C-alpha angles and dihedrals in degrees: 000000000000093000091064093040091054087062097053102051084118121047116271132182116267094250092054090052090050088050091052091049097046112026124359105081138036086251091053120116100259093052089065121110102232117038108131135055134024093317093048133058101275141010123231125202097263087060093055095056139348084226089080093064092040092057091048087052092055090050091052091046093051092045093059100035092051085060095048092251120141101168118060147157128231124201120187115195116205099005101183110208092341096258097130090043090056092050092050097046094047090051098047090048088067092063110077090188092078138054119199144173120213122215130181130201112196129164097194114086088199092056093043088059092051095045090052089052096047094044100039093118091060133068098247123158127205123215128192103199130051093193093063095044111103117172133149123216085033127167113193116195139177137175120203093346103120092057091058094066113108111250140209126221115215121182132184109228118179090349091304127106120243131184127217113245130187126220140162116250103218093192096053093028095228142109118258142176136219138173116244125191114255130200097234145343118243108262088227090077101024094057090057095050131092105259089236096056115122100178128048128188110183143134117241089202092060091070094062091042094052091043090058091045089050091053092052093049091048095051093072129024095228097051117114143184125213120183125180117192141137114262149099141258117234145133088233130056128236127207098247102156113140142160129219132204123168091350091304130109115247137167117285085239095057115114095334115219091024099064130071116240118200145149142202113269116237098219092190086070093046090051090050092053091053092046090053088052090055098260106122099159098090127133134187123202133163119269088242094058092043095052093043092049090052095051107262093148093049088049090049092056090047094050093048089058089066093051122088107193123066088223090060091049092049089050093054094045089053092050093050091045090054088056096049107026110112088218091054125031098325099089103019090062118067131196119219119194123185126186137174094240123116 
């Protein structure tokens, strides 16, 4: 804890604090050994069932084959421990009609090591720069990536904009936050907001990332971007910042560097950024709708036939239900797909 606190003796913006906690140093959160799964702090869809990755594989396969494409490139950004990548690769390898190359872009050195260990049997390549990556027939995908970008909180108080800053209170020996007046908000975000908005939760770094993704999509007509994340779609922003430790919500100031900090993505803003970049063909649907449209229930029934015990079948049904049930992950998680088609 003291390592992070040493860096916030002076007040710093919220997004800088989150970056310190999650990424910047070897003692930051994403350089930990165990993050995902039951033994970690949170569970992502690929850990719930391999069927999740299999369904995404079917979607990718249909996307290219419907265009008469049999050779393609896949780029996963923020691949965690490589679990979804493994499921996608193993599934696509069963289809002889298509040839593909799998690439991963990952900023965490710790996770790259885990990915290379988990994917050693496959011919996966790692890249370190989106701007230099130039492939046609490219399918870019991410799962729970957008919610991991450090965010700012901006608030209008008495008709003037303020920004949330983080500091360490030496008297009370605790981390605190406070809004301070700022001169102006960057036009990059303000121009995309409803004029009546009085609170904004957004990541400045997401603009550069989505700009690079947009360039990749626009380079070749059959390139595509698919992002799955938990969030909402609204003209107005909500304060959704939260921290997780051992699958329970805690304060964002709890055990900094050892706690995940995340937020719900406002997909209305994401769509606006793509639109500004000249990509108007974007759609958002719920994870439930996406998985059902791509045959998850058919795949479930097929998988159950290969299971002997009723206990195993019930466990698989529960896992799939967790992914598609509107009361669980089905509606909370959204799927964004952006193509270069008019």
